[in-house]
RONUKE-181675 format. One line per 10 residues: their letters; for each residue z negated, y negated, x of C-alpha. Coordinates in nm, 4 decimals, padded with zeros to 6 digits. Example, Ala and Ser with C-alpha at 12.3 -4.5 7.8 and 13.67 -1.06 7.14 Angstrom:
BEGIN
AS	-00.7800/00.4500/01.2300; -00.7140/00.1060/01.3670
This chain:
BEGIN
MPKAHNQYTT	00.3303/-01.4019/01.0760; 00.0899/-01.6157/00.8699; -00.0730/-01.4294/00.5839; 00.0011/-01.5523/00.2332; -00.2813/-01.5798/-00.0173; -00.3614/-01.7524/-00.3439; -00.4249/-02.1258/-00.3136; -00.7596/-02.0945/-00.4931; -00.9183/-01.8219/-00.2802; -01.1912/-02.0578/-00.1603
QNPLRLRKQR	-01.2253/-02.2641/-00.4805; -01.2965/-02.1968/-00.8458; -00.9648/-02.2378/-01.0342; -01.1322/-02.2856/-01.3729; -01.3432/-02.5711/-01.2406; -01.0414/-02.7372/-01.0784; -00.8341/-02.7075/-01.3966; -01.1158/-02.8518/-01.6078; -01.1507/-03.1472/-01.3697; -00.7779/-03.2174/-01.3853
QEIFSDASAG	-00.7658/-03.1871/-01.7629; -01.0375/-03.4503/-01.7777; -00.8162/-03.6777/-01.5654; -00.5018/-03.6251/-01.7735; -00.5466/-03.6487/-02.1479; -00.1879/-03.5315/-02.1966; -00.2246/-03.2234/-01.9733; -00.1776/-02.9903/-02.2698; 00.1759/-03.1190/-02.3097; 00.2839/-02.8991/-02.0175
RIKRLPKGLS	00.4977/-02.9801/-01.7127; 00.6795/-03.3119/-01.7398; 01.0380/-03.3894/-01.6436; 00.9922/-03.7449/-01.5182; 00.6990/-03.9765/-01.4556; 00.7149/-04.3471/-01.5529; 00.8279/-04.6030/-01.2963; 00.5814/-04.7649/-01.0601; 00.3001/-04.6370/-00.8441; -00.0720/-04.6057/-00.9158
RRMVEQISWE	-00.3650/-04.3856/-00.8211; -00.3310/-04.1998/-01.1513; 00.0368/-04.1397/-01.0784; -00.0521/-03.9826/-00.7432; -00.3087/-03.7603/-00.9140; -00.0577/-03.6524/-01.1743; 00.2019/-03.5536/-00.9121; -00.0602/-03.3274/-00.7553; -00.1555/-03.1918/-01.0993; 00.2056/-03.1165/-01.1866
KSEPEWMLKK	00.2358/-02.9110/-00.8685; -00.0976/-02.7241/-00.9081; -00.1916/-02.8209/-00.5536; -00.5123/-02.7263/-00.3712; -00.7853/-02.9866/-00.3731; -00.7424/-03.0783/-00.0058; -00.3847/-03.1901/-00.0678; -00.4921/-03.4111/-00.3584; -00.7543/-03.5731/-00.1328; -00.4929/-03.6298/00.1384
RLLAYEFFQK	-00.2587/-03.7875/-00.1164; -00.5275/-04.0233/-00.2436; -00.6294/-04.1256/00.1079; -00.2644/-04.1927/00.1900; -00.2355/-04.4051/-00.1244; -00.5314/-04.6161/-00.0044; -00.3596/-04.6699/00.3312; -00.0370/-04.7630/00.1524; -00.2193/-05.0285/-00.0490; -00.3738/-05.1807/00.2635
KPMPTWGVDL	-00.0883/-05.1686/00.5133; 00.1659/-05.4554/00.5237; 00.5400/-05.4187/00.4911; 00.7231/-05.4009/00.8267; 00.8400/-05.7443/00.9410; 00.9936/-05.6604/01.2798; 01.3185/-05.5030/01.1559; 01.5262/-05.5361/00.8411; 01.4032/-05.7658/00.5624; 01.2597/-05.5334/00.2942
SALDFSKINF	01.1192/-05.8047/00.0668; 01.3693/-05.7203/-00.2112; 01.2395/-05.3631/-00.2421; 01.0398/-05.3474/-00.5664; 00.8151/-05.0405/-00.5909; 00.7440/-05.1094/-00.9579; 01.1089/-05.0320/-01.0414; 01.1190/-04.6970/-00.8622; 01.0609/-04.3614/-01.0285; 00.8568/-04.1579/-00.7810
FQRATEAKYD	00.8873/-03.8132/-00.9392; 01.1499/-03.6369/-01.1484; 01.1954/-03.2653/-01.2045; 01.5451/-03.1269/-01.2582; 01.4518/-02.7686/-01.3385; 01.1426/-02.5674/-01.4273; 01.2111/-02.2775/-01.1917; 01.3137/-02.1836/-00.8390; 01.5991/-01.9427/-00.7728; 01.7057/-01.7058/-00.4961
TWKNVPKEIK	02.0561/-01.6438/-00.6287; 02.3235/-01.8973/-00.7268; 02.4217/-01.7214/-01.0495; 02.0859/-01.8128/-01.2063; 02.0917/-02.1813/-01.1077; 02.1444/-02.4192/-01.4056; 02.5100/-02.5097/-01.4537; 02.4791/-02.8854/-01.3901; 02.2998/-02.8382/-01.0588; 02.5203/-02.5464/-00.9574
NTFEKIGVPQ	02.8379/-02.7495/-01.0139; 02.7091/-03.0352/-00.7992; 02.6239/-02.8110/-00.5050; 02.9410/-02.6044/-00.5359; 03.1463/-02.9234/-00.5017; 02.9553/-02.9977/-00.1823; 03.0277/-02.6457/-00.0569; 02.6724/-02.5231/00.0000; 02.7086/-02.1679/-00.1391; 03.0341/-02.1149/00.0466
AERKYLAGVV	02.8746/-02.2276/00.3732; 02.5801/-01.9959/00.3103; 02.8083/-01.6959/00.2719; 03.0106/-01.7801/00.5822; 02.7690/-01.8729/00.8574; 02.4174/-01.9767/00.7494; 02.1005/-01.7764/00.8042; 01.9310/-01.9426/00.5071; 01.9515/-02.2301/00.2578; 01.7072/-02.4549/00.0748
GQYDSEGFYN	01.8464/-02.6802/-00.1983; 01.6669/-02.9816/-00.3465; 01.7747/-03.1761/-00.6550; 01.5772/-03.4990/-00.7151; 01.2061/-03.4390/-00.6414; 01.1839/-03.0624/-00.6098; 01.3493/-02.7695/-00.4393; 01.5327/-02.5398/-00.6808; 01.6841/-02.2795/-00.4478; 01.5426/-02.0789/-00.1561
RLKAQWGKRG	01.7227/-01.8006/00.0245; 01.6774/-01.6477/00.3698; 01.8825/-01.3546/00.4905; 01.6741/-01.0370/00.5002; 01.7268/-00.9755/00.8704; 01.5292/-01.2909/00.9541; 01.2611/-01.2421/00.6920; 01.1892/-00.8979/00.8413; 01.1283/-01.0639/01.1779; 00.8672/-01.2978/01.0336
VIFCDTDTAL	01.0784/-01.6101/00.9813; 00.9689/-01.8243/00.6858; 01.2190/-02.0646/00.5277; 01.1508/-02.2185/00.1880; 01.0820/-02.5516/00.0226; 00.7563/-02.7168/00.1292; 00.5975/-02.6931/-00.2172; 00.6421/-02.3159/-00.2085; 00.5015/-02.3025/00.1448; 00.1937/-02.4916/00.0266
QKYPDLVKEY	00.1341/-02.2275/-00.2412; 00.2005/-01.9225/-00.0222; 00.0790/-02.0383/00.3196; -00.1773/-02.3142/00.2531; -00.3725/-02.2656/00.5756; -00.0604/-02.3007/00.7901; 00.0566/-02.6104/00.6008; -00.2901/-02.7640/00.6168; -00.3011/-02.7248/00.9949; 00.0234/-02.9126/01.0585
FMTRCVPIAD	00.0964/-03.1334/00.7544; 00.0640/-03.5039/00.8519; -00.2148/-03.4392/01.1019; -00.1045/-03.4799/01.4668; 00.2675/-03.5523/01.4433; 00.3034/-03.8153/01.1664; -00.0459/-03.9120/01.0428; -00.0710/-04.0627/00.6959; -00.2007/-04.3903/00.8457; 00.0964/-04.4227/01.0852
HKFAALHGAV	00.2637/-04.7063/00.8895; 00.3179/-04.8204/00.5314; 00.6044/-04.5856/00.4499; 00.4356/-04.2858/00.6123; 00.1376/-04.3589/00.3873; 00.3653/-04.3917/00.0832; 00.5229/-04.0591/00.1685; 00.1845/-03.8942/00.2093; 00.0871/-04.0119/-00.1383; 00.4000/-03.9109/-00.3328
WSGGSFLYVP	00.5814/-03.6511/-00.1209; 00.7616/-03.3744/-00.3074; 00.9897/-03.0912/-00.2033; 01.1474/-03.0710/00.1388; 01.1792/-02.7676/00.3617; 00.9430/-02.5501/00.5621; 01.0622/-02.3434/00.8572; 00.8403/-02.1182/01.0674; 00.9931/-01.9209/01.3553; 00.7605/-01.6643/01.5215
AGVKINFPVQ	00.7249/-01.6365/01.8983; 01.0297/-01.4974/02.0740; 01.2573/-01.4955/01.7679; 01.5960/-01.6577/01.8292; 01.7903/-01.7327/01.5103; 02.1563/-01.7304/01.6128; 02.2813/-01.8842/01.2871; 02.1810/-02.2250/01.1489; 01.9577/-02.2712/00.8470; 02.0498/-02.5553/00.6131
TYFRMNARAS	01.8786/-02.7812/00.3634; 02.0727/-03.0013/00.1243; 01.9059/-03.2917/-00.0571; 02.0615/-03.4488/-00.3651; 01.9072/-03.7622/-00.5171; 02.0724/-03.7714/-00.8574; 01.8558/-03.9849/-01.0889; 01.9002/-04.3580/-01.1422; 01.6468/-04.5956/-00.9754; 01.4708/-04.2972/-00.8231
GQFEHTLIIV	01.2825/-04.2163/-00.5079; 01.3090/-03.9033/-00.2987; 01.0271/-03.8163/-00.0609; 01.0967/-03.4711/00.0770; 00.8786/-03.3406/00.3595; 01.0305/-03.1225/00.6312; 00.7902/-02.9217/00.8464; 00.9288/-02.7083/01.1297; 00.7181/-02.4910/01.3601; 00.8961/-02.3143/01.6466
EEGAEMQYIE	00.6567/-02.0828/01.8274; 00.6614/-01.9985/02.1986; 01.0002/-01.8872/02.3289; 01.1689/-01.9091/01.9879; 01.4996/-02.0849/01.9142; 01.6609/-02.2212/01.5976; 01.9160/-02.4661/01.4557; 01.8397/-02.6699/01.1448; 02.1089/-02.8589/00.9503; 02.0377/-03.1210/00.6852
GCTAPIYNTD	02.2770/-03.2889/00.4443; 02.1966/-03.5731/00.2022; 02.3899/-03.7444/-00.0786; 02.3344/-03.9605/-00.3868; 02.5668/-04.1036/-00.6561; 02.6196/-04.4783/-00.7040; 02.4259/-04.6395/-00.9918; 02.4138/-05.0097/-00.8849; 02.0349/-04.9987/-00.9022; 01.8155/-04.9758/-00.5949
ALHSAVVEIF	01.6802/-04.6343/-00.4988; 01.4417/-04.5331/-00.2219; 01.4565/-04.2447/00.0223; 01.1473/-04.2174/00.2411; 01.1272/-03.8737/00.3992; 00.9090/-03.7422/00.6799; 01.0151/-03.4771/00.9302; 00.7541/-03.3138/01.1542; 00.8612/-03.0684/01.4250; 00.6394/-02.8687/01.6587
VKKGARCRYT	00.8192/-02.7098/01.9532; 00.5892/-02.4746/02.1428; 00.6105/-02.3621/02.5072; 00.9618/-02.2648/02.6117; 01.0972/-02.3027/02.2570; 01.4141/-02.4842/02.1500; 01.4927/-02.6772/01.8306; 01.8157/-02.8461/01.7320; 01.7911/-03.0726/01.4276; 02.1239/-03.1917/01.2860
TVQNWSKDVY	02.1637/-03.4303/00.9935; 02.4565/-03.5994/00.8209; 02.3324/-03.8543/00.5679; 02.5781/-04.0040/00.3210; 02.3606/-04.1881/00.0710; 02.5168/-04.4198/-00.1870; 02.5161/-04.7914/-00.1063; 02.2226/-04.8735/-00.3346; 01.9701/-04.6631/-00.1390; 01.6994/-04.7903/00.0944
NLNTKRSIVA	01.6916/-04.5145/00.3577; 01.3551/-04.5463/00.5363; 01.2580/-04.2276/00.7180; 01.0112/-04.1098/00.9801; 01.1147/-03.8193/01.2039; 00.9064/-03.6978/01.4960; 00.8729/-03.3972/01.7252; 00.5989/-03.2856/01.9641; 00.7343/-03.0710/02.2471; 00.5185/-02.8478/02.4662
EEGVQEWVGG	00.5786/-02.7268/02.8213; 00.9430/-02.6368/02.8965; 01.0359/-02.6900/02.5314; 01.3593/-02.8576/02.4227; 01.4172/-03.0849/02.1222; 01.7702/-03.1929/02.0279; 01.8476/-03.4505/01.7589; 02.2059/-03.4908/01.6355; 02.2691/-03.7349/01.3524; 02.5458/-03.8984/01.1533
SLGSKISMLY	02.4364/-04.1982/00.9433; 02.6700/-04.3193/00.6686; 02.6186/-04.4847/00.3332; 02.2933/-04.6495/00.2138; 02.2212/-05.0173/00.1618; 01.9651/-05.0379/00.4409; 01.8742/-04.7690/00.6934; 01.5772/-04.7771/00.9290; 01.5623/-04.4533/01.1242; 01.4376/-04.3839/01.4780
PCTILAGRKA	01.3756/-04.0145/01.5490; 01.0950/-03.9843/01.8017; 01.0164/-03.7116/02.0556; 00.6809/-03.6815/02.2288; 00.7221/-03.4807/02.5484; 00.3696/-03.3469/02.5749; 00.4203/-03.0646/02.8272; 00.5553/-03.0370/03.1799; 00.9348/-02.9918/03.2035; 00.9842/-03.0660/02.8333
RADHLNISLA	01.3187/-03.2207/02.7381; 01.4650/-03.4330/02.4571; 01.8282/-03.5183/02.3764; 01.9096/-03.7730/02.1062; 02.2589/-03.8444/01.9727; 02.3309/-04.0674/01.6741; 02.6570/-04.1911/01.5236; 02.6206/-04.4675/01.2627; 02.8629/-04.6617/01.0465; 02.7826/-04.9994/00.8865
GPGQIKDTGA	03.0298/-05.1324/00.6301; 03.0343/-05.4157/00.3755; 02.6844/-05.5087/00.2587; 02.5196/-05.2508/00.4846; 02.2570/-05.2821/00.7583; 02.2047/-04.9864/00.9907; 01.8926/-05.0361/01.2015; 01.8809/-04.7053/01.3878; 01.8021/-04.5616/01.7279; 01.5564/-04.3262/01.8950
KVIHGAPDTA	01.2243/-04.3099/02.0756; 01.1052/-04.0819/02.3540; 00.7501/-04.0762/02.4894; 00.7194/-03.9035/02.8273; 00.3619/-03.7830/02.8353; 00.3828/-03.5183/03.1083; 00.5374/-03.4730/03.4572; 00.8928/-03.3497/03.5207; 01.0107/-03.4374/03.1693; 01.3649/-03.5526/03.0902
STIISKSIAF	01.5422/-03.7311/02.8063; 01.8745/-03.8790/02.7005; 01.9425/-04.1213/02.4154; 02.3051/-04.1836/02.3183; 02.3951/-04.4115/02.0267; 02.7454/-04.4750/01.8908; 02.7615/-04.7449/01.6225; 03.0569/-04.8869/01.4307; 03.0482/-05.2071/01.2235; 03.3286/-05.3189/00.9931
GGGKSVFRGL	03.3906/-05.5320/00.6850; 03.0880/-05.7542/00.7467; 02.8432/-05.4725/00.8180; 02.5581/-05.5052/01.0655; 02.4561/-05.2384/01.3145; 02.1365/-05.2582/01.5205; 02.0372/-05.0137/01.7924; 01.6614/-04.9985/01.8483; 01.5580/-04.7659/02.1291; 01.2391/-04.6952/02.3211
VQIAKGAKNS	01.1688/-04.5000/02.6385; 00.8052/-04.4918/02.7419; 00.6764/-04.3115/03.0492; 00.3014/-04.2683/03.0535; 00.0737/-04.2803/03.3562; 00.0816/-03.9409/03.5239; 00.4297/-03.8466/03.3983; 00.5671/-03.8299/03.7522; 00.9239/-03.7273/03.8298; 01.0345/-03.8035/03.4736
KAHMQCDSLI	01.3988/-03.8897/03.4119; 01.5429/-04.0876/03.1207; 01.8845/-04.2252/03.0288; 01.9521/-04.4561/02.7326; 02.3056/-04.5519/02.6287; 02.4189/-04.7734/02.3409; 02.7898/-04.8132/02.2613; 02.9096/-05.0357/01.9761; 03.2498/-05.0998/01.8190; 03.3267/-05.3996/01.5939
SDNRSSCEAV	03.6378/-05.4096/01.3773; 03.6421/-05.7778/01.2707; 03.4819/-06.1210/01.3118; 03.2555/-06.0758/01.0076; 03.0702/-05.7763/01.1486; 02.7970/-05.7645/01.4118; 02.6231/-05.5246/01.6477; 02.2917/-05.5748/01.8244; 02.0987/-05.3742/02.0832; 01.7184/-05.3915/02.1141
PQIKIFENDV	01.6239/-05.1494/02.3923; 01.2678/-05.1177/02.5198; 01.1637/-04.9494/02.8427; 00.7932/-04.9148/02.9204; 00.7002/-04.7529/03.2507; 00.3447/-04.6854/03.3630; 00.4273/-04.4584/03.6586; 00.6116/-04.5245/03.9861; 00.7820/-04.1961/04.0697; 01.0397/-04.1923/03.7863
SVAHEAKVGK	01.4122/-04.2492/03.7236; 01.5231/-04.4534/03.4226; 01.8691/-04.5897/03.3408; 02.0044/-04.7967/03.0523; 02.3560/-04.9059/02.9671; 02.5165/-05.0825/02.6718; 02.8776/-05.1556/02.5809; 03.0326/-05.3531/02.2957; 03.4015/-05.3438/02.2116; 03.6274/-05.4800/01.9399
ISEEQIFYLM	03.9341/-05.3341/01.7745; 04.1952/-05.5848/01.8863; 04.5208/-05.6837/01.7220; 04.7006/-05.5814/02.0422; 04.5682/-05.2252/02.0164; 04.6689/-05.2005/01.6512; 05.0129/-05.3473/01.7230; 05.0764/-05.1047/02.0105; 04.9900/-04.7970/01.8035; 05.1905/-04.9232/01.5044
SRGLTEQQAT	05.4896/-04.9716/01.7340; 05.4642/-04.5963/01.8000; 05.5062/-04.5179/01.4302; 05.1479/-04.5205/01.2981; 05.0368/-04.7165/00.9956; 04.7700/-04.9836/01.0414; 04.5032/-04.7573/00.8910; 04.6095/-04.4587/01.1025; 04.5912/-04.6770/01.4127; 04.2399/-04.7897/01.3215
NLIVQGFRGK	04.1255/-04.4332/01.2589; 04.2659/-04.3206/01.5939; 04.0801/-04.5953/01.7813; 03.7551/-04.5084/01.6033; 03.7973/-04.1382/01.6810; 03.8528/-04.2209/02.0461; 03.5392/-04.4357/02.0461; 03.3270/-04.1520/01.9079; 03.4700/-03.9321/02.1788; 03.3181/-03.6026/02.2804
EVKELPLEYA	02.9830/-03.6799/02.1152; 03.1046/-03.5781/01.7693; 03.1630/-03.2274/01.9092; 02.7850/-03.1870/01.9221; 02.7917/-03.1486/01.5441; 02.8604/-02.8047/01.3894; 03.2334/-02.7695/01.3219; 03.2133/-02.8095/00.9435; 02.9920/-03.1181/00.9778; 03.2126/-03.2708/01.2481
VELNRLIQLE	03.5164/-03.2380/01.0212; 03.3212/-03.3810/00.7288; 03.1917/-03.6744/00.9356; 03.5448/-03.7593/01.0527; 03.6705/-03.7483/00.6941; 03.3879/-03.9626/00.5612; 03.4307/-04.2271/00.8314; 03.8025/-04.2475/00.7609; 03.7361/-04.2895/00.3888; 03.4696/-04.5546/00.4515
MTGSVG	03.6956/-04.7548/00.6796; 04.0048/-04.7484/00.4602; 04.1377/-05.1034/00.4426; 03.8859/-05.2326/00.6950; 04.1242/-05.4110/00.9336; 04.1832/-05.7825/00.8910
């Protein structure tokens, strides 16, 4: 287990504090609740100051900010020209403290998370929970049986304070570098909160751990960083939930997830995102998998104004495997540009990508997938499948698959299907006693099929309920 130590063991804390006080004339005012809108170098410095970060993290933030300034906006996917960074608040603090018991959590935050059902789920079947409200985590709890075995599960800010050497080794170095693209650079500059999970070699956590992110402030940004390290032969399940209220003002969610799956280890990452329809959801999620390791991605994408999300797995070791499953729903005024990427970098690797997308009420769904097999990755196998369902003539679905093969001895397959909810189907089911909406829901459930069973039971039920609510009145 990594050894915790003070963040300033190799630096003079008095000198660092004096330097930062020279930067911020208002430092004596204490910790702030919310920084002004817009982004600047001074703003990046103040975020680091507010968090009492080690000097190396401040330098990384500032370098990321320089990359952000230089890199262009993406032009190959969804049009992001309406996104105005000057109107976004990049940091807001909901509470001054962190808690390890629900009874001490402030009432407003507690009520929000109790409505979602997080504490009840923790008591029933979770091995640990991290809760984040706006820019910072406020709640960390891991059951003692796992802590005694060396498992670490907390928010990433806390991990930076307690385990700086471990965070420094993995944080935006090999998996998602800060220069990867414009939004990775933005994240590197202003990241806050998130979750950190370290599973020692040979430890198999037989209950999921869960993080729940709530973006509650108007015109805000949330930039949580999730860092997961699964050592050799270890196994774990991670569940993530995300929500935000509707304010009719644009908000930005730009998270980064980095996962390291060591030799013979297994990681399952499950997420159900239900952002409000004024959120730009622009995330980067990536995993590096060593020999005989397994990475599973299971996702449900609802809500948001625009989503661009393509979880990526790099199969770096022989016999590594990746399985991607995503279910997305695009309704009125929504664009879901989602998919997956798998890079086969070693022999005998295998992958599957399955996408189920539903468009209704004028929504647009785009599947963007990539399978790349590098030279030397012999005997690799890959299967990519994209299924789309359209409910009306105003909606649209597109598929943009890419297959890049640089080796001969491989097996790769791709298939795509598009279907439409027809009047004949609706009429037949209504003639059997169903209402029009019940008939539509039944067809959609049949389209999702067995894939939704890959979600944990509580999340599968919640996803079904949310899709039904979203599609109410969608036929016609």
